[in-house]
Each structure stands twice: as C-alpha cells, then as structure tokens.
C-alpha positions as CSV (number, residue, x, y, z in Angstrom):
1,M,0.0,0.0,0.0
2,N,2.9,2.4,0.6
3,S,4.0,2.4,-3.0
4,L,0.4,3.0,-4.1
5,S,-0.2,5.8,-1.6
6,A,2.5,7.8,-3.2
7,R,0.6,7.8,-6.5
8,P,-2.6,9.8,-6.0
9,P,-2.0,13.3,-4.7
10,E,-3.8,14.8,-1.7
11,F,-7.4,15.8,-2.5
12,V,-8.0,19.5,-1.7
13,Y,-11.6,20.6,-2.3
14,D,-11.7,23.8,-4.4
15,P,-15.0,23.8,-6.4
16,D,-14.3,27.3,-7.9
17,N,-11.3,25.7,-9.8
18,S,-13.1,22.4,-10.6
19,C,-11.3,20.5,-7.9
20,T,-14.2,18.4,-6.8
21,F,-14.0,14.9,-5.4
22,E,-15.7,13.5,-8.5
23,V,-13.0,15.0,-10.8
24,W,-10.2,13.8,-8.5
25,Y,-11.7,10.3,-8.2
26,N,-12.3,10.0,-11.9
27,R,-8.7,10.8,-12.5
28,Y,-7.2,8.4,-9.9
29,E,-9.9,5.6,-9.8
30,D,-8.0,3.6,-12.4
31,V,-4.7,4.0,-10.5
32,I,-6.3,2.9,-7.3
33,S,-8.0,-0.1,-8.8
34,K,-5.2,-1.3,-11.1
35,N,-2.1,-0.5,-9.0
36,G,-4.0,-1.5,-5.9
37,A,-5.3,-4.7,-7.3
38,A,-3.8,-6.6,-4.4
39,L,-5.7,-4.4,-1.9
40,D,-9.1,-5.4,-0.7
41,E,-12.0,-2.9,-0.9
42,A,-11.5,-1.7,2.7
43,A,-7.8,-0.9,2.1
44,K,-8.7,1.0,-1.1
45,A,-11.3,3.0,0.9
46,R,-8.7,3.8,3.6
47,L,-6.2,4.9,0.9
48,I,-8.8,7.4,-0.5
49,V,-9.6,8.7,3.0
50,S,-5.8,9.0,3.7
51,E,-5.5,11.3,0.7
52,L,-8.0,13.9,2.0
53,D,-6.6,17.2,3.2
54,T,-7.2,18.0,6.8
55,I,-10.2,20.2,6.3
56,T,-11.9,17.8,3.9
57,Y,-11.2,14.9,6.2
58,A,-12.8,16.7,9.1
59,R,-15.9,17.6,7.1
60,F,-16.2,14.0,5.7
61,T,-15.9,12.4,9.1
62,S,-18.5,14.8,10.6
63,H,-20.8,14.1,7.6
64,I,-20.7,10.3,8.2
65,L,-21.2,10.3,12.0
66,P,-21.9,8.2,14.0
67,K,-20.1,5.9,11.6
68,R,-16.3,6.0,11.3
69,A,-14.5,6.2,7.9
70,C,-13.0,2.7,8.3
71,E,-16.6,1.3,8.5
72,L,-17.6,2.4,5.0
73,P,-16.9,0.2,2.0
74,L,-15.2,1.7,-1.0
75,S,-18.4,2.4,-3.0
76,D,-20.0,4.2,0.0
77,T,-16.8,6.2,0.7
78,A,-16.6,7.4,-2.9
79,A,-20.4,8.1,-3.2
80,T,-20.4,9.9,0.2
81,L,-17.4,12.1,-0.8
82,K,-19.1,13.1,-4.0
83,E,-22.0,14.7,-2.1
84,P,-20.4,17.4,0.1
85,F,-17.4,17.8,-2.1
86,G,-19.1,18.4,-5.4
87,H,-19.8,21.5,-7.4
88,N,-20.9,24.5,-5.4
89,R,-23.1,25.9,-8.2
90,S,-26.2,24.4,-9.6
91,V,-26.0,22.5,-12.9
92,F,-28.0,25.3,-14.5
93,S,-25.5,27.9,-13.3
94,R,-22.6,25.8,-14.7
95,R,-24.4,25.6,-18.0
96,Y,-24.9,29.3,-18.1
97,V,-21.2,29.9,-17.3
98,Y,-20.2,27.5,-20.1
99,L,-22.3,29.2,-22.7
100,K,-20.9,32.6,-21.6
101,T,-17.3,31.3,-22.1
102,R,-15.1,33.8,-24.0
103,R,-11.4,33.7,-24.9
104,N,-9.6,36.3,-22.7
105,G,-6.1,36.4,-24.2
106,E,-5.1,32.9,-23.3
107,N,-3.5,30.8,-26.0
108,L,-5.8,28.6,-28.1
109,R,-4.7,25.4,-26.4
110,D,-5.6,26.8,-22.9
111,Y,-8.8,28.2,-24.2
112,T,-9.7,24.8,-25.7
113,G,-9.0,23.2,-22.3
114,L,-11.2,25.7,-20.6
115,V,-14.1,25.0,-23.0
116,N,-13.6,21.2,-22.5
117,Q,-13.5,21.6,-18.7
118,R,-16.6,23.8,-18.6
119,H,-18.5,21.5,-21.0
120,A,-17.8,18.5,-18.7
121,M,-18.9,20.5,-15.6
122,A,-22.1,21.7,-17.3
123,E,-23.3,18.1,-17.8
124,F,-24.6,19.1,-21.2
125,N,-25.4,15.5,-22.1
126,D,-28.3,15.7,-19.7
127,V,-29.8,19.0,-20.9
128,D,-33.3,18.8,-22.4
129,P,-34.5,21.0,-25.3
130,E,-36.6,23.3,-23.0
131,Q,-33.7,23.9,-20.7
132,M,-31.4,24.6,-23.7
133,K,-33.9,27.2,-25.1
134,C,-34.1,28.9,-21.7
135,L,-30.3,29.1,-21.5
136,V,-30.0,30.5,-25.0
137,W,-32.8,33.0,-24.2
138,I,-31.1,34.2,-21.1
139,C,-27.6,34.4,-22.8
140,G,-29.2,36.5,-25.5
141,L,-30.1,39.2,-22.9
142,A,-26.7,40.7,-23.0
143,S,-27.2,44.4,-22.8
144,P,-26.8,46.3,-19.5
145,E,-30.4,47.4,-19.8
146,E,-31.5,43.7,-19.6
147,A,-29.4,42.9,-16.6
148,D,-32.4,42.9,-14.2
149,I,-34.4,40.6,-16.5
150,R,-31.4,38.3,-17.0
151,A,-30.9,38.1,-13.2
152,R,-34.5,37.3,-12.5
153,A,-34.6,34.7,-15.2
154,L,-31.4,33.1,-13.8
155,R,-32.9,33.0,-10.3
156,K,-36.1,31.4,-11.8
157,M,-34.1,28.7,-13.5
158,E,-32.0,28.1,-10.4
159,D,-35.2,27.6,-8.4
160,N,-36.9,25.5,-11.0
161,P,-34.5,24.0,-13.5
162,K,-37.3,22.1,-15.3
163,P,-39.2,24.7,-17.3
164,L,-42.9,24.3,-17.8
C-alpha cells in the first residue's frame, strides 16, 4: 500500500477551480483499482480517505457520524465524498457559465482546455431541449439594460431547473 499511496496526490476541495472529489476520483480511480489490485476494498477506501486534506477529512468524518471512515466500503466512501465535495453551483449555473465562455487572451490550447472543462462540468449530455432554449434566451439578454431581466430569469431557472 505504501508504493500506491505515493501515486494519487492529496485531495483538496476547491470547487471554484473544478477541484471536486468526482473530478479527483475519476482521475485516480484507475490508478487505485489497477495498481492497488492486491488491496481489498476496505484498504482502497482507507487509501482514499488518507489522501483527503485536513479540512476535507474533518468535514467528511463529521458528515458520516456516527459511523467511522473505516466502517464504510469503497463504494459508499466514494459516493459519500461526491455529495459534500461536489460542485458549489447548480448545474444550470454551470451551463450558463459554459455558454458565456469567452477567450480572454489565453492561447488557443488553454482556451480549448477551458471550454472542454466547462463542458464537462455543465453536464450538457443531460440537458433537455426546453432547458437549452431557456439558456439561449437568457444568454441573449446581453445588454446592460436587460441585466435585471437576466438576473430574474437566472434565479427562476436556479429555483426551477425544469421549465414548464
């Protein structure tokens, strides 16, 4: 386990920079399962918990009380960590940010990476046609005079992401 524990880096929750547990786990799940093939599921769960930074560990252990981290199987550990350490914005808000993405002087490779990252965060594969129409409608309200309408429409979609 020592050689494997050096592989995945510490998980530090920073949702504003897309550092969510789901992103971290998707990146290192294969390393944990393949390189840790000799480990049982409980040892893999302990490995994941050992990679949490101090603040994340404290929040996680408080979240699962009265259970202890060592009592959760791997699947429950991963699923539980995805809840409080996920995105801090609604999916609608992430979709809006994605559609408003503009190149701001970065090189084309970095801009492409930003677009790819925001697309993945926006979960666009799950958007339905009505939600898409609402997003385009709101994005089209670009003038300063329409700021109030845009803000109210965004709040409405945040409160009720499924349009009538």
